[in-house]
N, C-alpha and C positions, 0 to 999 in steps of 0.2 A: 256528574252533578256538582254544581258550585253554589256556594253561598257566601255572602259578604257580611262583615260585622264592623261597625265603626269603633276603632280602638284608638282614636285620637289622631295622631299625625301620620299614620300609615294604614294601609289596607290589610285586612285579613281575609284570605280566600281559602276555602276548603274544597278540595276535589275528592269525591268519594267514588272509588272504583266499584263496579258491580261484581268484580271477581273477589272471592273470599280466599284468604290464605291463613296459614297458621302463624303463630308468633312464638318467639323464643327469648330467653333471658340474655342480657348483654354479656354476662360473664360465662366463659367456657369452663368446662370441668378442669380442675387443677388438683395437684397432689402436693402436699407439703413435703413429702419425703420420697426419694427415689425408690420405686418398687424393687424388691430384691430379685424377683423373677423377671428375666428379660422378656419372656413371652407375654407376661402380664403387661409390661410396659409397652410393648409393641401393640398389643390389643387395645389398650386404652387410648393410645395416640391415633389408632385407626378409627376407633369409635368417635373420637373427637372430630376427625376429618369427615366422617359420615354425617355427624350432627351439623357441621358447617354446610355440607352439601344440601341437607334438607332445608336449612334456613335460606340459602341462596336460591334454591329451586322454588320456594314458596313466594319469594319476593321478586326474583329476576327471571332468568331464562335458563334453558338447558345448556346453552353454550357456556354460560358462566359456571355451571356445575361441572362441566367437563374440564374447564380451566382449573378449578379448585382441585379436582382429582388428579389432573396431570401434574400440578405442582406438588401435591401430596405424594404422588407416586415417585416423583424425582427425589424428593427429600428422603422418603423411606427406603428407596432403592439404594441410595448412597449409604444410609445407616445399616442396611441389611448386609452390606459387604462384610460386616463384622458379626453377622448372625451366628449364634452358637448352636442353634437347633433347626431342623427342617421345618418345624412348626412356624418359627419366626419368618422364614423365607416364604412359606406358603401364604401367610397372612398378607405379606406385602405384594406377592404376585397376584393375589386375588383382586387387588385394586385395578390392575390392567384389564381384567375380564369385566369388571364393573364399568370401567370407562367405555369399552366397546359396546356393552349393552345399552348404556345410557345414551351414547351418541346415536345409536340406531333408533331408539325410542324417540329421541328428540326430533328426528326428521318428520314424525307424524303428529307433533304437537304444535298448535298455533302459538304465535308470539304473545308475550305478555302485554296486554294493552296499557298497563300502568307504566312500563318502561317507555313505550312509544310516546305516551302523553307527557312523561317527564322530559324527554329529549326535545319534544316540540316546544314545551314551555321554556326551556332553557334557551333554545334558539331564538324564540320571539323576544325574550328579555335581552339577549345578547345584541340583537339588532338595534336596540334602543341606546345602549351605552357603549357598545363595542369593547375596547380595551379598558374602559373604566368600570366594567362589570365586575362585581364581587358576589359570587354565589356561594351559599353555605347550605349543604344538605345534611340533615340529621337522619341517621339510621340506627337500628337497635344494636347490631352486633359488629364486631370487627370483620368477620368473614364477609358480611354484606358490604361494608365500607370498601374493602379491597376489591371485591368483585364489581361493584357499581362503577368504580373509577374506570375500569376497562371498557365499559359500555358507552361512556359519555363522549361527545365530539372532541376531536383532537385539538380544535382551536381554543378550547377552554383550558388546556394544559392542567387537567385535574389531578389532584392527589388526595390522599386520605390522612385523617388525623384520629388516632386512637389513644387510649390510656397507656401508661407506662407498664412494661412487663414486670412481673414479680419474680419470675425465674426463667431459666434458659429455655424451658419448653413452651412458654407463653409467647405470643406473637404481637405484643403491644409495641409502642414506640417509646424509646428512652426519652427523657426530658429534653436533652439537647436536640434531638430530632424534632420533637414537638415545636420547640422554639424556632427551629429553622423553617418548618412548614409555615408557621404564622408570619415570619419575616418575609418569606417568598410570596405569601398571599397578600401581604400589605403592599409590597412593591410591584405586584402585578406579574411575577413569574408564574404564579398559579392564579387563574381567574375563578376556579371552583374548588372547594374543599368538601369532601364527603367525610363526615365526622360522627363519632359516637357521642354519648352524653358528656364525655370529657370536655367538649367545646362549649357546653351550656353554662359551666361555672368553673371558677378557679384558674382559668387561663385568660390572658389578655388578648381576646379575639378582635381583630379589626372589624369595624362596622361594615355591613354589607347591604346591598340594595335588593337582594332577594334571599329569603330564607325559606327552605322547603323542609317540611317534616314528611319523610317518606316512610309510611307505615310505622310511625313512631308514636306509641301511646305514652303520654306523660301525665303527671299530676299537675295541679294548678301552679305550684312553685316552679317546677322545671319548665312548664310551658311559658311562664312569665319570663324566666331567665333566657330561654331561647329567643323569645320575641325581642328581648333587649338587645340582640345582636343586629337588628335591622336599623338602617340609617333613618333618623327622624327627619333630617333637614331635606331629604330628597324623596319624600313620599315612598319610603321603602315598602316592600311587599312581603307578606308571609303567605305561603301556600301549603295546604295539607293534602297529601295523597294517601288515601286510606279507605277502610271499610266503613259501613254505616255505624258500626259499634264504636270505632275509633272517633268518628265524627261526633257522635253523641257525647263521648267522654270529653272532647274538646269544648263542646258547647257548655257543659257543666263547668269546665275550668274557667271559661271566660266569665260566666256568671259569678263564680266564687272570687275571681280576681277583682271584679267590680265591687262586690260586697266588702272585700278586704280594703280596697282603696278608699271606699266611702267611710268605713269604720275608722280608718286612720285619720282621714280628713275631719270627721266629726270630733274625734278626741282632741285633735290639734286646735280646733275652734272653741273648745270648752274654756271658760274663764276660771281655771283652777290653778292652784299652786301645786305643781307636780311633786315637789319635795315633801310638802305636808301630806299630800294624798298618799304617797308611798309610806310615809311614817304611820299614818292611820291604818293602812292595810297591815303593816308589820305588827302594830300593837294588837290588832284584832286577831291575827294569826297566833301571836304570843299568848293572848288570853285563852284561845282555844286549846293550845298545847298545855298550858297550865291547868286548865279545867280537866283535860283527859288524865293528866298526871295525878290530880287530886282524886278523881274517881277511882283510879287504879289503886292508889294508896289506901282508899277507904274500903276496898273489897276485903272480904274475910273468907277464911276457909270454912266451908259449911257443907252439910249434906242436903241435897235437894233432888227432886224428881221433876221430870218433864212430862206433861200430859197433853192430850189433844184438847185444844181450846173449846171445841164444840160439844164433845161428849164426855170428856174426862178420862178417856182410855190412857193407861200408862204407856208411854213411849220408851223412855229410858231413864237411867239414874245418873247422878253427878259423876260417878266413878268412870263412866264411859264418855263423858263429854270432853271435847277438845276444841280449841280454836286455831285457825290458820290466819295469821296476819291480822287478827281481830276483825276479820271480815266474814269469815265462814265459820260457823259453829256446827261441828260434825259429831256424829255418833261413831265412836271408835269400837264398834261391836258389829262384826259381820252378820251376826244373827238377825239384826234389824232388817236386812235385805229380804229375809224370808217372810217378813210381816208387812211388806208393802206391795202394792200393785204398781208396777213400773209402766207408765204410759208414755208412748212416743211423743216427742216434741215436734213442732214444725221444723223443716230443714234449716231455716234461717236461724232459729234459736239453738239448734243442735251444734252449730258452728261457733257459738259464743264461748270465748275463753277469757277467764278472769284469773290473774295471778297464778297461772298454771292449772286452773280448774277448767275442765271441758264439760259443759253442761250437756247431759244426754237425755234424762227422763224426768217427768214429774212423778212424785211419790205420794200415793194415797194409801192410808191405812186399810189393810184387809179387814180388820175388825169393825171399822166404822165407816169407811169410804170417804173420810175427810182428807183434805190436803195437809200433808205433814212437811213437805219441802221438796227438794230436788235431788236427783242422783247425779253426781259428778264423777268424772274420771280424774283422779289426782295421783300422780306418780304411779301410774299403771294399776290403780285400785279403783273399784267402784265404791263410792262412799256416799252416805246420806248426809246432806247439809239441811239442818232443820230450819223451817220458816218461823220467824217470831210471830208473824200474823196468824199462824195456825196452831200455835202452841201456848201453853201457860206453865209457869214454874211454881212448884210447891216447896216452900221452905220447911224442911222437916224439923229443925230446931225450934222454930217459932210456931209450928203447926198452922201455917196459913199460906195462901197463895200470894206471891209478890206482884206488885203493880209496876210493870215496866213495859215500854213499847219497843225497846231495842235490846239486843243481847248485851251490848256494851254498857247498858244502864243497870245490869244486874249487880247486886251488892256482893256477889259471890266471886271467888277466884276460880277461873276455868283455865286449866293448864294449856300451854301451846302444844300442838302436835309435833312430836319429834321424829327423827329417823327411826329411833327404837320403836316408837308407837306404830310407825308404818310397817316395820318388819314383823312386829307382833300381830298386826292386823292381817297381813298377808298369810301368816301361818295358821290363822283360825280356821 
């Protein structure tokens, strides 16, 4: 399936495969320190290799998986010469058995249609420009970049471009090799480069006449940066190969990019003095800061009670009240959890996280059935954050209810929740 979108001076085409595959993160597992146990080190390197195989299998073909295992077996066999235990040698030898099994299974599996479509596209575009062709293919991981290069036609003289390695166990390209790849791409020694996200920003990538996103899901910023690699003067082309979900994501990216461009244009056309506008904004922010400081200084130590706004039931007292970043006002008394009915939230709301707070339940008073607030997970504790809309505060010293719409408007001092409060709360 293909669709086109007018993006100015070049075409955008998206090809959507009917075959669904898994996705993985760009960065492979790494360890900051050398494991003390040699068996552990060998195991983690082997698991990393298996992870790469799963990624390559989901995007390319079984032949490329066999190549990855063959190379991994060669590397690990050389390292196993110094193996100190039978377990280390056994882990490495297992790779050979896996290779035989996968090669046998691969004979019964049909070819990946995405790979075939990709090669056909490259061949068509090469026929148009021949040696002036410059193709850039974005993939998600380093393993896929290396494996895909081996599949592409020889006449493209393809190579891969990945990020710099951080330690000896990682397989990225050093900065000097990155520059060499780009120079060779510029002068035509390589007509095609398969790259990870490192090529979308931060490097001086020569402009190309075809940019392909191969099963690469990006946000609107990364998508725009990748699109910027296409030649504008020669009607450069962008092609996406992916699933319907990835296609829908890119449609949203294009719409957001249009809105961002339009907003910038509208601001530039405004007849305003930017310097004065920034000054006004700064003054307003300063006034808000001063207002908050003034309110804070006017607060006083006082005893108060918190009641249900609708029926007057006592919820808690001032000695148990704490605030977190002046955004959440919580009851530092575990007993309150026994007095509320915790009702499940919709899945979308359960995933909401604010300043380390993970929202889990709505809390309704068992005594009255009214909404008292929400149950959050904070530092591995279930804790009740009170809702100002469902509560009212009684000033014991003045023997009256206070009139305020927000917790921050209270004339009382509420202490911030400390680590000691958390520990005490956990021990209750």
